[in-house]
VOGU-3710 file (C-alpha; in Angstrom, 3 decimals, decimal comma):
1> xxxxxxxxxx> -111,562/52,875/21,851  -110,891/56,043/19,900  -107,434/56,347/21,491  -106,586/52,735/20,638  -107,811/53,253/17,104  -105,703/56,399/16,729  -102,611/54,620/18,023  -103,171/51,789/15,603  -103,519/54,173/12,678  -100,334/56,017/13,671
11> xxxxxxxxxx> -98,454/52,715/14,046  -99,653/51,430/10,671  -98,781/54,649/8,861  -95,395/54,891/10,544  -94,593/51,293/9,607  -95,682/51,890/6,028  -93,542/55,046/5,862  -90,453/53,260/7,238  -90,850/50,338/4,826  -91,335/52,733/1,901
21> xxxxxxxxxx> -88,193/54,665/2,839  -86,158/51,459/3,116  -87,287/50,361/-0,346  -86,670/53,786/-1,896  -83,242/54,413/-0,383  -81,317/52,487/-3,087  -83,328/54,254/-5,798  -82,717/57,661/-4,245  -78,993/56,889/-3,943  -78,780/55,846/-7,600
31> xxxxxxxxxx> -80,636/58,938/-8,767  -78,528/61,243/-6,603  -75,329/59,857/-8,160  -76,431/61,346/-11,477  -76,010/64,836/-9,992  -72,792/64,247/-8,057  -69,287/64,846/-9,358  -67,556/61,509/-9,945  -65,074/62,072/-7,107  -67,882/62,513/-4,570
41> xxxxxxxxxx> -69,997/59,448/-5,364  -68,051/57,237/-2,946  -66,587/59,901/-0,714  -65,699/58,815/2,838  -67,513/59,765/4,939  -70,572/59,963/2,641  -71,604/63,527/1,887  -75,292/64,314/2,129  -74,789/67,781/0,695  -73,078/68,437/-2,612
51> xxxxxxxxxx> -73,089/70,868/-5,495  -75,309/69,391/-8,235  -73,766/69,000/-11,665  -75,024/67,789/-15,030  -71,696/66,292/-16,074  -73,033/62,749/-15,768  -75,891/63,568/-18,130  -73,497/65,157/-20,614  -71,385/62,010/-20,527  -74,465/59,826/-21,024
61> xxxxxxxxxx> -75,596/61,853/-24,045  -72,068/61,795/-25,457  -71,772/58,020/-25,152  -75,335/56,979/-26,027  -78,099/57,925/-28,414  -80,574/58,307/-25,570  -83,470/59,321/-27,832  -83,054/56,161/-29,929  -82,858/53,973/-26,815  -86,033/55,448/-25,362
71> xxxxxxxxxx> -87,754/55,194/-28,748  -86,922/51,488/-28,917  -88,284/50,949/-25,405  -91,497/52,797/-26,263  -92,004/50,891/-29,526  -91,384/47,496/-27,921  -93,571/48,244/-24,893  -96,482/49,743/-26,847  -96,328/47,048/-29,522  -96,337/44,279/-26,937
81> xxxxxxxxxx> -99,159/45,885/-24,959  -101,404/46,438/-27,984  -100,923/42,912/-29,337  -101,384/41,363/-25,903  -104,657/43,218/-25,374  -105,948/42,511/-28,892  -105,402/38,790/-28,363  -105,856/38,398/-24,613  -109,058/40,391/-24,023  -111,218/38,471/-26,561
91> xxxxxxxxxx> -109,665/35,183/-25,408  -110,516/35,938/-21,781  -114,066/36,877/-22,759  -114,517/33,687/-24,786  -113,365/31,554/-21,863  -115,544/33,453/-19,379  -118,681/33,005/-21,490  -117,896/29,429/-22,478  -120,270/26,777/-21,145  -117,551/24,175/-21,017
101> xxxxxxxxxx> -116,645/22,926/-17,563  -113,002/23,061/-18,586  -112,961/26,814/-19,253  -111,443/27,657/-15,847  -108,796/24,994/-16,394  -107,888/26,526/-19,754  -107,609/29,952/-18,104  -105,142/28,625/-15,548  -103,289/26,852/-18,343  -102,636/30,281/-19,872
111> xxxxxxxxxx> -101,364/31,452/-16,487  -99,024/28,434/-16,393  -97,542/29,584/-19,716  -96,557/32,859/-18,052  -94,788/30,863/-15,348  -92,434/29,153/-17,809  -88,881/30,540/-17,404  -88,318/32,819/-20,361  -84,766/31,593/-20,831  -86,085/28,070/-21,495
121> xxxxxxxxxx> -87,843/29,274/-24,654  -85,255/31,840/-25,687  -82,990/29,612/-27,810  -85,813/27,933/-29,799  -87,414/31,322/-30,323  -84,058/32,801/-31,362  -83,694/30,137/-34,054  -87,275/30,642/-35,219  -86,843/34,415/-35,519  -83,616/33,839/-37,435
131> xxxxxxxxxx> -85,343/31,522/-39,894  -88,221/33,916/-40,622  -85,976/36,983/-40,862  -87,138/38,922/-37,793  -84,031/38,424/-35,686  -82,401/41,715/-34,753  -85,574/43,787/-35,054  -88,116/45,161/-32,615  -90,620/42,601/-33,867  -88,631/39,695/-32,452
141> xxxxxxxxxx> -88,943/41,106/-28,923  -92,551/42,211/-29,431  -93,637/38,742/-30,558  -91,788/37,024/-27,707  -93,156/39,373/-25,052  -96,638/39,092/-26,539  -96,480/35,326/-26,190  -95,872/35,697/-22,449  -98,008/38,746/-21,700  -100,969/37,599/-23,784
151> xxxxxxxxxx> -101,262/34,514/-21,577  -101,264/36,756/-18,505  -103,892/39,081/-19,998  -106,097/36,117/-20,935  -106,061/34,824/-17,368  -106,703/38,271/-15,888  -109,527/39,139/-18,273  -111,147/35,733/-17,740  -111,574/36,681/-14,086  -112,913/40,154/-14,883
161> xxxxxxxxxx> -115,442/38,932/-17,445  -116,413/36,009/-15,205  -117,296/38,460/-12,438  -119,349/40,564/-14,884  -123,064/39,623/-14,931  -124,121/38,676/-18,473  -127,515/40,417/-18,146  -126,495/43,548/-20,078  -125,020/41,490/-22,896  -128,181/39,388/-23,102
171> xxxxxxxxxx> -130,249/42,581/-23,250  -128,072/43,856/-26,100  -128,511/40,564/-27,955  -132,271/40,819/-27,471  -132,204/44,308/-29,001  -130,596/42,892/-32,134  -126,919/43,336/-31,320  -124,528/40,649/-32,490  -122,336/38,695/-30,086  -119,298/40,667/-31,239
181> xxxxxxxxxx> -121,234/43,907/-30,875  -122,267/43,012/-27,335  -118,649/42,255/-26,544  -117,275/45,576/-27,837  -120,150/47,856/-26,829  -121,190/46,335/-23,490  -118,640/43,948/-21,993  -115,424/45,822/-22,833  -116,537/49,221/-21,427  -117,734/47,483/-18,255
191> xxxxxxxxxx> -114,252/46,113/-17,522  -112,316/49,186/-18,650  -110,391/49,476/-15,388  -109,312/45,839/-15,683  -108,075/46,382/-19,235  -106,088/49,428/-18,113  -104,563/47,413/-15,276  -103,555/44,687/-17,729  -102,102/47,298/-20,075  -99,991/48,792/-17,283
201> xxxxxxxxxx> -98,721/45,361/-16,259  -97,777/44,599/-19,871  -96,055/47,959/-20,239  -94,025/47,434/-17,073  -93,086/43,871/-18,001  -91,920/44,958/-21,450  -90,283/48,226/-20,420  -88,137/46,541/-17,770  -87,365/43,472/-19,877  -83,649/42,886/-20,321
211> xxxxxxxxxx> -83,038/39,275/-21,337  -85,082/39,141/-24,551  -83,940/42,389/-26,225  -80,377/41,605/-25,167  -80,303/38,519/-27,389  -82,986/39,240/-29,987  -82,088/42,754/-31,153  -79,148/44,408/-32,838  -77,397/47,530/-31,575  -79,740/49,866/-33,470
221> xxxxxxxxxx> -82,873/48,330/-31,927  -81,782/47,852/-28,314  -83,909/49,555/-25,613  -82,774/51,597/-22,630  -82,866/48,556/-20,318  -80,044/46,923/-22,280  -78,024/50,148/-22,467  -77,806/50,183/-18,670  -75,555/47,121/-18,879  -72,848/49,086/-20,671
231> xxxxxxxxxx> -72,226/51,055/-17,477  -70,652/47,870/-16,105  -67,039/47,700/-17,252  -64,470/44,967/-16,782  -62,737/46,880/-13,984  -65,337/49,192/-12,499  -68,877/50,542/-12,805  -69,529/54,068/-14,048  -72,142/54,837/-11,438  -72,691/58,398/-12,637
241> xxxxxxxxxx> -73,588/57,263/-16,159  -75,766/54,506/-14,736  -77,615/57,012/-12,562  -78,168/59,357/-15,512  -79,493/56,564/-17,736  -81,686/55,350/-14,877  -83,641/58,614/-15,150  -84,672/57,816/-18,714  -85,389/54,210/-17,774  -87,673/54,939/-14,823
251> xxxxxxxxxx> -89,280/58,352/-15,290  -91,524/57,490/-18,309  -92,994/54,352/-16,729  -93,404/56,042/-13,326  -95,212/59,011/-14,876  -97,529/56,697/-16,770  -98,294/54,729/-13,609  -99,042/57,944/-11,701  -101,366/59,239/-14,417  -103,245/55,924/-14,648
261> xxxxxxxxxx> -103,017/55,147/-10,920  -106,763/55,396/-10,246  -107,658/52,922/-12,987  -104,741/50,692/-12,045  -105,872/50,337/-8,424  -109,477/49,704/-9,462  -108,476/47,129/-12,032  -106,003/45,364/-9,744  -108,494/45,035/-6,882  -111,811/44,432/-8,671
271> xxx> -112,974/41,480/-10,666  -110,304/38,922/-9,825  -111,908/36,161/-7,810
//
């Protein structure tokens, strides 16, 4: 039995390693192009060894204001995440503690909002942002992303709060705490890992978003995800510049996910029924 178990573990880990390598190969190729001379990116036969160079990064910094692009991505992502949590967490709690038999239906209605193709609402939202004077700014993208992500957060937090026994909140109410106080001091700390998981999802959705900032922002407010498109020319693709910009597009969100990985895994696996 021990031998069979060992073989199974080896097979599972080997399969997981092979699948991971297959998924990471395109990413590794794109990143490696940032350190290759332009004449070696598509050399035939492909060269696994090369002399690293920073020419692609110099070209990227010469053509783009990388700091401004990253700043726009950070502002849009953080703004969307904060607004989504401020609206979605209390909404999920209210639905979870509601005595209405339709509360679960309302929660799934919010999930259905997230399923609506974003492009279907883009033109009406574009006109609305134009009329209120927010078109071309970070706020246009933040509000649009909040509309989608807040619905997702509401559905997620409904499940977390629903799985949380209300005994501690009732004890806090008995001790003289208000309903809002019980929510902030008891319920919210108890589902901290779920809130962090929702925050990471919102950050990733917003950081990688391309369609909305492409149409809703001006050149000064565009994030790094939109700047990647400029590597595609009418005749060719500047793969070296794309690889260099990909560093600034992926490294911040990957580092954040690694730092918050423990809370992310706990929040993604606990509470959702």
